[in-house]
N, C-alpha and C positions, 0 to 999 in steps of 0.2 A: 872774625866776626861771627855772631850768633848763627846755630844752625836752626834750620825751620824745615817741617814736615810739608812735602809737598802733594797735593793731590794726584792721584793717578790720570785725571784729567787734564793737568798741566804738565805732566811727567812727557817731555821729550814728544810734543805733539807738533813739532816744526815742520811738519811734512811737505809745507810748500816752500822750498828752497831755503830751508834754514833761518827761519827770522829768531834772532836771539832774544834772550830775556826783555822784557820791553816796559816801561813804562808811559805811558800815553797820557799827557797833559791837554785839557780843554781849555783854551782860554773861550770867554763867551758860554759858560757852562751851562746855563739856564736859557740860551738864547733857542730860536726856532730852527736854525740848521742842527743844533747838536740833538733836539728832540727828534726831529724829523729823519734824520740820517744818521747823525755820526753814531748815537747810542745804539741803534737799531744795526747799524753795521758791525759795531763790536760785539753786539749778542749774536748775529748769526755767524760771524768768524769762529765763535766760541762753539756754537752748536756744530758746525761744520769740523771741529778739531782741527782749527788752523791757528788759533793764538798759539804764540811762544810760550815756551816755559816761562813760568814767573811773570806773567803778566799783571800788571796793574793799572787801575784807570784813576786819575786824579781829576777833578773839576777845579778850574778856578775862574772866580766870578767877584764881581762887586757886593752880590748880596752876602749877607751875614747867615750861612745856614749850616745846619749838623750834617755830619756824614751820612746819617740816617736818613735826613731830608732829601739829600741828595740823591742817595739810592732809591728812595721812593720816587722821586720825578723820574729818575732812569727807568724803574719797573713801568712806570706809567706812560713813558713814551714808547717802550717796547711793546705794551698791550696795545696801543693805539697806531703805529707806525711800521712795525716791523713785517717782513712779510713770512714769518713763523710766529704761533702761538708762544705766550709765555711759558717756559718750563721752568718750573722752581726750579730743578736739579740744576740745569743750566746758569740759570742766573744767579741760582745761590752761590756758586762757586766764584761768578765773577763778582758779586756782591761783595762778598767779604774781603776782596782786595781793591774795592772801589773808596775814596777819601775825597775830601774836599777842602780847599785852601781858599780863603776869602781876601780880598785885597784889590786896591785899584790899580788901573795900568800904567799908572804913572808913579806908584807907591815904590820906591826902590826897599824900604824894608820889607814890604810886602813879599817882594820877590827872593829877598834873603830868608825868611820863612820858607817859603816855597822850596828853596834851595836846600833848607835844612831836613825838611819833609824828605825830600827825594832821597837824599842822604840816609835817612833812616830805613826808608824802603832797603836801600842796596845792603843797609848791614842785618836786617832781618832777614832778606834772601840769601845772604852769606858771600855774594859776588855782585861784580858790577852789573848794573842793569841800565840799558840802553834809554834815556830820556829822549820822547817824540813830543814836540810842543806843537799843537794844532792851535791856529790861531783863526776862530771863528767869529769874529766881533766885526763891526763897522770897520772901515777903512781908515776913520779918522784914528784910531788908536792902534794902528799897524806899529806905526814908528815908537810909541814909548814901549811897547810891547817889546818891540826887537832892541831897543837900545837898554831895558832894564835886564834884558835876557844877557845881553853882555857884559853889564857892570856887576852883576852878579855872580859871573862867571858861568852860569847854565850854557850859555851859547858854545863853550869851548871845553865842556865835560867830554872827556875821553876822547878829545879829538887826538887824530893820526892811530886810533884803534877802529875795527871794523864796526864796532858798536857805538860810535860817537853820537853826539846830541844832533837831531835833525830838527827841522822847522817846515811845516806845513802851512803854507799862506791861501786863504781862499782868495777868489777874485772879488771885487774889481781891482786889477792890479794896476791901480794909476785910473786917471780920467783922460788924459792925453799924453803927449811923449815927454812933456815936461814932468810932470808927475810921476809917471814910469820912471824916468831915469834917478829923479831924487830919490824914488821907493829903492830903488837898486843901489844908490850909493850908500843908504842906511844900512841895507843887507849887507853890502860888501865890508862895511866898518866894522860890523859885528861877526857876520858868518863868512864862510868860504862857500863857493857856487855849489858843491857836491853836497851840502848840507841842507840846501833849500830844495822844496819841493812845492812848486806853484801849480795849483789844484784846477783843474778845468775838468767837473763832473763829467761832461760829454765824452771825454777819451776814456773816461770807465765803462762806457756802455759798451755791451758786447757788439754791436753790429760795428760800432766805430773800430774796436780792435781786429773783426773779420775784415777790414778793409785791407789790412796788410797782408791776411792770409788769401784772400782772393785775388790780390794783385800777384802776389810773388810765389803762391805754391800751386798757381794753375797756370799750366803753359798755353795755354787757348786765349788767354786776356792779354798778355803782356807785349806780342806781336801787333795786337790792335790798339794798344792803350796809347794812341798819339793822333796827331793833327792829319795824318794820312786817311784814317778810319773814323776820327770822332768830330762830330760836327757843333757841338755843345755841350757843356756841363752845366745842370741846373740844382742848385742846392735851396732847399726851401725849410724855414724854419716859421711854424706857423702856429699860433696860440688861439685858442677858442676866447679865453679869458680877457678881461680888460684889465685898467690898472687897480681898479676895486681901491682898498683903503690905502693902497700905497702911490696915491697921487703925489705926495711931496717928494719922494725919492724919485717918482719916476720923472719928474720934472727937470730933475737934475742929471738923468740919463739918456732916456730914449732909445729906441730901437739898437741904433748904431753902436753905441756903448755897451748897451745891456745884451746882445745878442751876436751881432755879426763881427765885431772886433775880436772877440775872444774867441766863442764855440764854433761861429761859421767858418772862421779863418783857420781853425784848426782841421775842420773837415776839408776845406781846400786843401791845405798841406800834405795831409794824407793821402787825397786822391789825385794830386798831382806831382808828389814827389818823386825824385829817381830812385831806384832801388839801393838801399842802403848797402855798404860791405857786409855787414852782420846785424845781428838783433841788440846788439849792445847799445844801451841807452843813447850813449853820445852819437853814435854812427847814426842812427833814427833821426836825433834832434839835429845832427850836423846838415841832413839832407832837407829836412821842415825849414831851416832857415834860408839855406840856398834858394828854395822855390819861394820863399815869401821875398826874397831880397829880388825876384825874377820879376814881380808884379809890377806894372806899369804905374805912374802917378796917376790918380782920379783926376779927370775934369769935371766940375760940379755942376755942369748943366748938360752934358752928352754923355756921362757914365754912369748917372744916379738919378735916383727918383725917390720924394719923400712925400708922407702923407699922413692924417690922422683919421682915425674912424670916427664918423659920424653915427647917428641913431641907425638902428637897426633891428630885424629879429634873428636870432640865435637860438634853435631848438624851439621854435613856435613863442619863444618869449620874448618881449621886446627890451631892449638894450639901450641905454642914454649913449650919446656921443663923448668924444675925449674932453670936450670943453665944457660939457656938464657935469663930469665927474668931480668928486668932492677934491679940495685942492689943488685944482688946476686953473691956472689963471686964465682969464677970457681972451686974451690975446696971444695965448702960448704959442712958442716957434717950436714945439718938442714933438719930434716925429713919433707915431706909434707904428709907423711902416717905413721899411726902407728896402731900395732894391739898387743893386749895385753889378754892373758890369766889368769885370776884370780881365785883363789884356796879359797875358805872362810871355815874357820876352825870352825864350830859349828853345832851343832845336826842338823839342817833344811836342811843346804847345804853343806855339806862334801861329796866329792866325784863329785858334779857337776860343772863344768868348766863354768866360765862367760868369754864369748869371746867379746872385745871391740875393736872396730876398727874405725879409722876417718881418712879421708884423702880430699885431693884436686885435683881437674880437675876428678873426678869420674865419672862414667857412667850419675849418675842423682844425683839431690838435694833430700836427702831424711835422716828422721831422724827417727828410729824403735828401739824398744826392742820387741824381737821374744823370746818367751818362747816355747821352742822345749819339748813336752812329750816324754816319752819312748814308742817305739813301744809296740804292745800286745804282749803276749808270746804266743807262739805255732806257726804253719806252715797253718792254716786253709787257709787262702788265699796267701800262699807263691809260687803257681804255676804261669805258665803263663797265660795272658790274666787279671791278676789282679795287676791294678795300683794302688799301697798302698802307702799314702803319711806320713808323720810324722805329727801327730796332732801338731799344732802349732797355739798358741795365740799370736796375733801382735799388738804392740800398735802403730801408727804411730803418730809421734810427729808433723812432717812436712813433706811435705808442705800441705798434704791433710789430716787434723786431723781425726781420727776416730780409731775404732779398729775391728780385723778381724779374726776367728777362722776357721782353715781348718780341715775339717772332711774328711772321705772316703764315697762315696755313690755308690748304684747301678746305673750302666747307662740302662736306658729302654731298654725292649727286650726280647726276648724267652731264651737268655742264661744269665749266671752270670758273667757280667764282671763290673768292680768297677774303678772308676775315683775319685781323689779328688776334692772337691767342697767345697768354702767358704761362710760362713756365717760372714756378716759384715755390720757396720753403719758408715757414717761420719757425722761429726759435722754439716757439710754445709748441707746436704740432712735432716737431722732431725730437727737441732735446726736453720738453716739459716745460710747464710754467712757473717753476718755482726756481728761477736762475737768480744768480745773485745781481744784487744792485750795485750800480757804479761804485757807489761809496766803499762797499767792502772790498771791490778789489783795490782801489787805491791807497785806502788805510793801511793794508796788508802789504802793498807795494812799498808804501812810505817805512814801515817798518822793516821790510827786507833791504832797501836802501838801491830798489830798482826806480831809476827816473824817466824809465820809457814814455809813462803815460802823463808827465808832467812838463811844465812849461819853463824853458831855459830864459834868464834873464835878456839875453840878447834878441831872442824870438818875440817876446812881449814888445819889446823897445822897436823890432822891425814892424811888426803889425800897427803899432801905434804912429809910427813915421809914415804909413800910408795913409790912416784914417784922420789925422790932426788936422793938415790944411783944409780937408772937406769940413770939419767940425766948426773950424774957424769962418769957413765961408758960409756956412749956414746961421752961425752966431750973428754975422754980419747982415744977412739976408733976412734975417727975421721971419716972417712968415711968407716971404715973396717966394713963390715957386711951390708952396706947399699944396697939395692936394687933398682932397677928402676921397673915403670910401665908406660904401654902408657896411655897419657890423653884419657879420655872417657873411662876407663875400671874399673874394680872393686877391683883393686888392684895388688901385686906382688905377685911372685911366692912364697917367704918365708912366707907371710902370709897365702896361701894355706897351705903350709907345717906345719904350726903352729896348724891349726886344725885338719889335716888330722893325725897327731902324735897321735891325741886321737879317731880316727875312725869317725870324722866328717867333713863336708863341710860346708864353708860358704853359708847362704840362700842368694838368690838375690831378694832384697826388691819389 
């Protein structure tokens, strides 16, 4: 094979756990996710000197465009969406190794051309280069892409070696249990499980990763992390935005599929799982699956609440209701808000409710895990003048990443009065505001072959097994049981009733 001269920038820059030379192939190269997240992620990894030696980027899509046009599109995406400004020096060194292959996703001949293109890259580099295929497309073409990766031989390229072919698959991973199982069957017909990286970008967020550190690197928490001391856990994933121009998509999705079955359940698993035997990816994922399997089946009337947003005000601006949005049927039974009460049948969590809620057009954008501890016994501070709050440890995932602990303290003065006080830290003030985006960590981990922050096939199926009966019950009920809530509020009355039935109230993040 021919020798090539490598830039100093690309020479042995694998300082992050030994990423091998890699060619990243993005299916859906002109898509929104590629522009907003993937191209900026690659650029910022380069700026941090974390790309492996001999890194190459290949876009694949239906559009017939030149290599230069794809490079220009990528540069524009970096200018608009990157956390750093575009540096001609950094981008120039990536750009000369950036190319494009045009073809349909069901075109076997196009995948043969892609295989030839990757072989040419290997020959230019002078050694074998790991292929990482990133499927950033609508789920309708997942299957043909996977099948053509198999038919072309790309799926098994360098199999048995550390730098074997890897495939990253974006969500949604199915729309119910049957479709998730069918997709898994397609995957296992082409790939081995260790080659597959099912991505949930929430797992790449700093505070989500910090959950494991806070739980298992601090001895003050683990003795209290159980039913003896914790009263309830509340997980909120709230959005200010409505469905906007995505009404057609959202009608087929809803809050349960869009947020709760995937993102929110990952937060549940990391919050409630048992300590893994090691930081090995499979040890962590084993514990997550055990936790998910311990969750009891949901009752569609006593364990859940659903609603649609009505018109209201957000930031002083009037917003329409869901049924008035473009592309929404006037009799739509799609929920824009869902609240769930989970019961976990194991020694640690028996009797501790996990409340989940996710909705659009809510009071503000926030994702938070709030662990509420039991009130102290006795009535020492039960009289008038004592403002006693529940001790709460909260992890704020977005937008202002950090964590806080609510305690009760004495108000200075000659009489004994109390009030809640908050101890907190924020990533932006402690570590600086320019922290890596979730996709940077996930793209890098996939190149390295670390599956810790990715979802295993049985994990996805276990989550769908919990929620598919609920989705079927809602489809049968149509609008029966559907509540409404004003845009700009914290949700509907039936969600309040859900937690009040257990003597709890929703926390306002």
